[in-house]
ROMAR-614799 format. One record per residue (C-alpha): residue in one letter; z negated, y, x negated. Coordinates in steps of 0.2 Angstrom, whole numbers, plus 2048, in hexadecimal, padded with zeros to 3 digits. Example, Ala and Ser with C-alpha at 12.3 -4.5 7.8 and 13.67 -1.06 7.14 Angstrom:
REM ROMAR-614799
+----+-----+-----+-----+
| aa |  pz |  py |  px |
+----+-----+-----+-----+
|  A | 7D9 | 7EA | 7C2 |
|  S | 7DC | 7FB | 7BC |
+----+-----+-----+-----+
This chain:
REM ROMAR-614799
+----+-----+-----+-----+
| aa |  pz |  py |  px |
+----+-----+-----+-----+
|  M | 501 | B51 | F43 |
|  P | 504 | B3E | F48 |
|  K | 4F6 | B32 | F41 |
|  D | 503 | B27 | F38 |
|  T | 508 | B34 | F2D |
|  A | 504 | B2F | F1B |
|  Y | 4F3 | B35 | F14 |
|  P | 4FB | B40 | F05 |
|  V | 506 | B4A | F12 |
|  R | 4F7 | B4E | F1E |
|  L | 4ED | B52 | F0E |
|  A | 4FB | B5E | F08 |
|  A | 4FC | B66 | F19 |
|  V | 4E9 | B69 | F1A |
|  L | 4EA | B71 | F09 |
|  I | 4F8 | B7B | F0C |
|  S | 4F1 | B82 | F1D |
|  I | 4E0 | B87 | F14 |
|  S | 4EA | B90 | F06 |
|  L | 4F4 | B99 | F14 |
|  V | 4E4 | B9D | F1D |
|  V | 4DC | BA4 | F0D |
|  L | 4EB | BAE | F08 |
|  G | 4EC | BB5 | F1A |
|  L | 4D9 | BBA | F19 |
|  Y | 4DC | BC3 | F08 |
|  L | 4EC | BCB | F0C |
|  L | 4E6 | BD1 | F1D |
|  Q | 4D5 | BD5 | F18 |
|  D | 4D3 | BE7 | F1D |
|  L | 4D9 | BE3 | F30 |
|  L | 4CE | BD3 | F30 |
|  I | 4BF | BDB | F2A |
|  L | 4C0 | BE9 | F36 |
|  L | 4C3 | BDD | F44 |
|  S | 4B4 | BD2 | F3E |
|  F | 4A8 | BE0 | F3E |
|  S | 4AE | BE6 | F4F |
|  M | 4AD | BD4 | F57 |
|  I | 49B | BD2 | F50 |
|  L | 495 | BE3 | F56 |
|  A | 49D | BE0 | F67 |
|  M | 493 | BCF | F68 |
|  L | 483 | BD9 | F63 |
|  V | 484 | BE6 | F71 |
|  L | 48C | BDA | F7E |
|  P | 47B | BD6 | F86 |
|  V | 477 | BE8 | F88 |
|  C | 488 | BEB | F8F |
|  T | 487 | BDD | F9C |
|  W | 476 | BE3 | FA2 |
|  L | 47D | BF4 | FA5 |
|  E | 48C | BED | FAF |
|  S | 480 | BE3 | FB9 |
|  K | 478 | BF3 | FBF |
|  G | 488 | BF9 | FC7 |
|  I | 48F | C04 | FB8 |
|  A | 4A1 | C02 | FB4 |
|  R | 4A6 | BF9 | FA5 |
|  A | 4AD | C07 | F9B |
|  L | 49E | C12 | F9E |
|  A | 493 | C04 | F9A |
|  I | 49C | C01 | F89 |
|  S | 49C | C14 | F86 |
|  L | 488 | C14 | F89 |
|  C | 486 | C05 | F7D |
|  L | 491 | C0E | F70 |
|  L | 487 | C1E | F71 |
|  I | 477 | C15 | F6F |
|  M | 47D | C0C | F60 |
|  F | 483 | C1D | F59 |
|  A | 473 | C25 | F5C |
|  F | 469 | C17 | F53 |
|  I | 475 | C19 | F45 |
|  G | 475 | C2C | F45 |
|  L | 461 | C2C | F45 |
|  L | 460 | C21 | F36 |
|  L | 46D | C2B | F2D |
|  L | 463 | C3B | F31 |
|  L | 454 | C33 | F29 |
|  L | 45D | C2E | F1B |
|  V | 466 | C3E | F18 |
|  G | 455 | C48 | F18 |
|  Q | 44E | C3D | F0B |
|  I | 45E | C3F | F01 |
|  A | 45E | C52 | F02 |
|  E | 44B | C53 | EFD |
|  F | 450 | C46 | EEF |
|  A | 45D | C50 | EE8 |
|  S | 453 | C60 | EE8 |
|  D | 448 | C57 | EDC |
|  W | 456 | C50 | ED2 |
|  P | 454 | C5C | EC3 |
|  M | 442 | C56 | EC0 |
|  F | 448 | C44 | EBF |
|  I | 455 | C4A | EB2 |
|  R | 447 | C52 | EA7 |
|  K | 43C | C42 | EA8 |
|  A | 44A | C37 | EA4 |
|  E | 44F | C42 | E95 |
|  K | 43E | C40 | E8F |
|  W | 43D | C2D | E91 |
|  V | 44F | C2C | E89 |
|  A | 448 | C36 | E7A |
|  G | 43A | C2A | E78 |
|  L | 446 | C1B | E79 |
|  Q | 450 | C23 | E6B |
|  S | 441 | C24 | E60 |
|  F | 43D | C13 | E63 |
|  L | 44D | C0D | E5E |
|  S | 44D | C17 | E50 |
|  H | 43C | C13 | E49 |
|  N | 43D | C01 | E4E |
|  L | 44E | BFA | E4E |
|  N | 455 | C06 | E40 |
|  I | 463 | C0D | E4C |
|  S | 464 | C1F | E46 |
|  R | 465 | C2D | E53 |
|  K | 476 | C32 | E4C |
|  K | 47D | C21 | E50 |
|  Q | 475 | C22 | E61 |
|  M | 47D | C32 | E65 |
|  V | 48E | C2C | E5F |
|  E | 48E | C1D | E6A |
|  M | 488 | C27 | E79 |
|  S | 496 | C33 | E75 |
|  N | 4A3 | C25 | E75 |
|  Q | 49D | C1F | E86 |
|  T | 49D | C2F | E8E |
|  I | 4AF | C32 | E88 |
|  N | 4B4 | C21 | E8F |
|  V | 4AC | C26 | EA0 |
|  L | 4B5 | C37 | EA0 |
|  K | 4C6 | C2E | E9D |
|  N | 4C3 | C23 | EAC |
|  S | 4BC | C31 | EB6 |
|  G | 4CC | C33 | EBF |
|  D | 4CE | C22 | EC4 |
|  I | 4BB | C22 | ECA |
|  I | 4BE | C31 | ED4 |
|  T | 4CE | C2A | EDC |
|  T | 4C5 | C1A | EE0 |
|  T | 4B6 | C22 | EE7 |
|  F | 4C0 | C2E | EF2 |
|  G | 4CA | C20 | EF9 |
|  T | 4BA | C15 | EFC |
|  V | 4B3 | C24 | F07 |
|  I | 4C3 | C27 | F10 |
|  H | 4C4 | C15 | F14 |
|  G | 4B2 | C14 | F1A |
|  V | 4B3 | C23 | F25 |
|  T | 4C4 | C1C | F2D |
|  T | 4BB | C0B | F30 |
|  L | 4AC | C15 | F38 |
|  I | 4B8 | C1D | F44 |
|  I | 4C3 | C0D | F49 |
|  V | 4B5 | C01 | F4A |
|  P | 4AD | C08 | F5A |
|  I | 4BE | C09 | F62 |
|  F | 4C0 | BF6 | F5F |
|  V | 4AF | BF2 | F64 |
|  F | 4B4 | BFB | F75 |
|  F | 4C4 | BF1 | F76 |
|  F | 4BC | BE0 | F73 |
|  L | 4AE | BE3 | F80 |
|  Y | 4BA | BEB | F8D |
|  Y | 4C7 | BDD | F8C |
|  R | 4BA | BCE | F89 |
|  Q | 4C0 | BC5 | F99 |
|  F | 4D2 | BC8 | F94 |
|  F | 4CE | BBF | F83 |
|  A | 4C6 | BB1 | F8C |
|  D | 4D5 | BAE | F98 |
|  F | 4DF | BAF | F88 |
|  L | 4D5 | BA1 | F7F |
|  A | 4D6 | B97 | F8F |
|  R | 4E8 | B97 | F8F |
|  V | 4E8 | B93 | F7C |
|  F | 4DE | B84 | F7F |
|  P | 4E4 | B7F | F90 |
|  T | 4DE | B6C | F8E |
|  T | 4CC | B73 | F8A |
|  N | 4BF | B73 | F99 |
|  R | 4BC | B86 | F9E |
|  E | 4AA | B82 | F9E |
|  V | 4AA | B7B | F8C |
|  L | 4B4 | B8B | F86 |
|  H | 4A9 | B96 | F8F |
|  G | 499 | B8D | F88 |
|  I | 4A1 | B8F | F77 |
|  M | 4A3 | BA2 | F78 |
|  Q | 492 | BA4 | F80 |
|  K | 48A | B9A | F71 |
|  T | 494 | BA4 | F65 |
|  G | 48E | BB5 | F6B |
|  T | 47C | BAF | F6C |
|  V | 47C | BA9 | F5B |
|  V | 483 | BB9 | F54 |
|  Q | 477 | BC3 | F5E |
|  S | 468 | BB9 | F59 |
|  Y | 46E | BBB | F46 |
|  L | 470 | BCD | F47 |
|  V | 460 | BD1 | F50 |
|  G | 458 | BC5 | F43 |
|  L | 45F | BCE | F35 |
|  L | 459 | BDF | F3C |
|  A | 448 | BD8 | F3D |
|  V | 449 | BD1 | F2B |
|  M | 44F | BE2 | F24 |
|  L | 441 | BEB | F2D |
|  I | 433 | BE0 | F25 |
|  V | 43B | BE1 | F14 |
|  S | 43C | BF5 | F16 |
|  L | 42A | BF5 | F1A |
|  L | 426 | BE9 | F0C |
|  C | 42F | BF3 | F01 |
|  I | 428 | C04 | F06 |
|  A | 416 | BFE | F04 |
|  G | 41A | BF8 | EF3 |
|  F | 423 | C07 | EED |
|  W | 415 | C12 | EF3 |
|  W | 408 | C07 | EEB |
|  I | 411 | C08 | EDA |
|  G | 414 | C1B | EDB |
|  V | 427 | C1B | EDE |
|  D | 42D | C2D | EE3 |
|  Y | 436 | C2D | EF4 |
|  F | 42F | C1B | EF7 |
|  M | 434 | C1D | F0A |
|  F | 446 | C21 | F07 |
|  F | 447 | C13 | EF9 |
|  G | 43E | C06 | F04 |
|  C | 449 | C09 | F12 |
|  L | 459 | C08 | F07 |
|  T | 454 | BF7 | F00 |
|  G | 452 | BF0 | F11 |
|  I | 462 | BF7 | F18 |
|  L | 46C | BEF | F0A |
|  L | 466 | BDE | F0F |
|  L | 476 | BDE | F19 |
|  I | 47D | BD8 | F08 |
|  P | 475 | BC7 | F06 |
|  Y | 46B | BC2 | EF6 |
|  I | 470 | BD1 | EEB |
|  G | 46F | BE0 | EF9 |
|  I | 45C | BE1 | EF5 |
|  W | 45F | BE3 | EE3 |
|  I | 46D | BF0 | EE5 |
|  G | 460 | BFB | EF0 |
|  A | 453 | BF8 | EE2 |
|  C | 45F | BFF | ED4 |
|  L | 45B | C11 | ED7 |
|  P | 448 | C10 | ED9 |
|  I | 447 | C06 | EC9 |
|  I | 451 | C11 | EBE |
|  L | 448 | C20 | EC5 |
|  T | 438 | C18 | EC3 |
|  L | 43C | C14 | EB1 |
|  G | 441 | C26 | EAD |
|  S | 433 | C2F | EB6 |
|  L | 423 | C23 | EB5 |
|  G | 429 | C17 | EA7 |
|  P | 42D | C04 | EA4 |
|  N | 41C | BFD | EAA |
|  Y | 420 | C06 | EBB |
|  A | 432 | BFF | EBC |
|  L | 42C | BEE | EB7 |
|  G | 421 | BEF | EC6 |
|  V | 42F | BF4 | ED2 |
|  I | 439 | BE5 | ECC |
|  A | 42A | BDA | ECE |
|  W | 427 | BE0 | EDF |
|  V | 439 | BDF | EE5 |
|  A | 43B | BCD | EDE |
|  A | 42A | BC7 | EE7 |
|  V | 431 | BD0 | EF7 |
|  Q | 443 | BC7 | EF5 |
|  F | 439 | BB6 | EF2 |
|  V | 42E | BB9 | F02 |
|  E | 43E | BBE | F0C |
|  A | 449 | BB0 | F06 |
|  N | 43C | BA1 | F08 |
|  F | 431 | BA7 | F17 |
|  I | 437 | BB6 | F21 |
|  T | 44A | BB2 | F22 |
|  P | 448 | BA0 | F26 |
|  L | 43B | BA4 | F33 |
|  V | 445 | BB3 | F3B |
|  I | 456 | BAD | F39 |
|  G | 456 | B9B | F34 |
|  S | 454 | B93 | F45 |
|  K | 462 | B9F | F4D |
|  V | 46F | B9B | F3F |
|  S | 46E | B89 | F3B |
|  I | 478 | B89 | F2B |
|  N | 473 | B7F | F1B |
|  P | 470 | B89 | F0B |
|  M | 47D | B81 | F01 |
|  V | 48B | B86 | F0F |
|  A | 484 | B97 | F10 |
|  M | 484 | B9A | EFD |
|  L | 497 | B94 | EFE |
|  A | 49B | B9F | F0C |
|  L | 493 | BAE | F03 |
|  L | 49E | BAA | EF3 |
|  A | 4AD | BA7 | EFD |
|  G | 4AB | BB7 | F07 |
|  E | 4A8 | BC1 | EF7 |
|  M | 4B7 | BBA | EEF |
|  I | 4C3 | BBE | EFE |
|  W | 4BC | BCE | F05 |
|  G | 4AF | BD4 | EF8 |
|  I | 49F | BDD | EFF |
|  P | 4A5 | BDD | F11 |
|  G | 4A8 | BC9 | F0F |
|  L | 496 | BC8 | F09 |
|  I | 48F | BD0 | F19 |
|  L | 49B | BC7 | F25 |
|  A | 49A | BB5 | F1C |
|  L | 48A | BAF | F26 |
|  P | 48F | BB5 | F38 |
|  L | 4A1 | BAE | F36 |
|  T | 49B | B9E | F30 |
|  A | 48E | B9D | F3E |
|  I | 49D | BA0 | F4A |
|  L | 4A7 | B92 | F42 |
|  K | 499 | B86 | F43 |
|  V | 498 | B89 | F55 |
|  I | 4AA | B86 | F58 |
|  F | 4A9 | B76 | F4E |
|  D | 49B | B6F | F57 |
|  H | 4A4 | B71 | F68 |
|  V | 4B5 | B69 | F62 |
|  P | 4B4 | B57 | F60 |
|  A | 4C1 | B56 | F52 |
|  L | 4B8 | B63 | F48 |
|  E | 4A6 | B5D | F4C |
|  A | 4A4 | B54 | F3B |
|  Y | 4A7 | B67 | F33 |
|  G | 49A | B6E | F3E |
|  F | 48D | B60 | F39 |
|  L | 492 | B64 | F26 |
|  L | 48F | B77 | F29 |
|  G | 47E | B74 | F32 |
|  E | 46D | B71 | F2B |
|  A | 46A | B5F | F24 |
|  P | 45F | B54 | F2D |
|  K | 44E | B52 | F27 |
|  R | 44B | B43 | F1C |
|  S | 43F | B35 | F22 |
|  K | 434 | B2B | F17 |
|  R | 439 | B19 | F15 |
|  E | 42C | B0C | F1A |
+----+-----+-----+-----+
């Protein structure tokens, strides 16, 4: 748009463009989420694939080996979790009996201290049960659809990862044709920097997940939580979802501890998880990831909120790496350099003389 265009016209064009982009992100969310996950995973395994190719292995075979290693790692992790889940399921009746005793104690407390009769409690419980049964069809349909969608995604993502890695030079040539006035070296630097930032972020995230898992395992074992290994690993894995993931993972051990050991132990689990999250957010993550993804906290929070509003839980997972990619692009494009500065960390304030 020419520079002499009136400011209201330019502002309207920018606002309309942003609205169309957000609308497109929302309407095409299934496809874009699939492509985003595939692109980020491709960036993660790219160094291994490049190293295998440098040893004389054909590109297709090198990519296949990388995918097999990734599947083996995920399969081993799932195997460990499935074993813990099976053992946990075998003891489920015991937890139910303990929970029934705790519920009976809670009913007695409400009856004696708050003058809520047992009959009124049972009527309210029956009403809630009837409401759940009325909506059971929708719940089952939604759950079945979610499972089918997840399985389909697990099948399709590796295929797109393969294509991204196999045709990476083709995509580089395509970008060179889209931006013919941009120096090839500058364009190559942008792509290389983007891959480095995403790889560093993902490796750092895996390290943070491992540290948090070990801390949760140690804390749950000390408190006396059953299956502390499983719940600690689950809590660490759900750090994929920033901020709320650790509490989603902690919900089940809190509930089970409340029913089996009592309120004091459940409060101990809550306090330990809160302490772990405080240490993770203020010390572990800034130390491990902070220097690799230089995004200021306010922008990170806005990106997470926008990602959740547009794409839901997948948007929370993808928000930070995609924002880091945008920052790299903005930093290398002179016309967008100011926006890259806005996304980055604020310079440290110096004391006035």
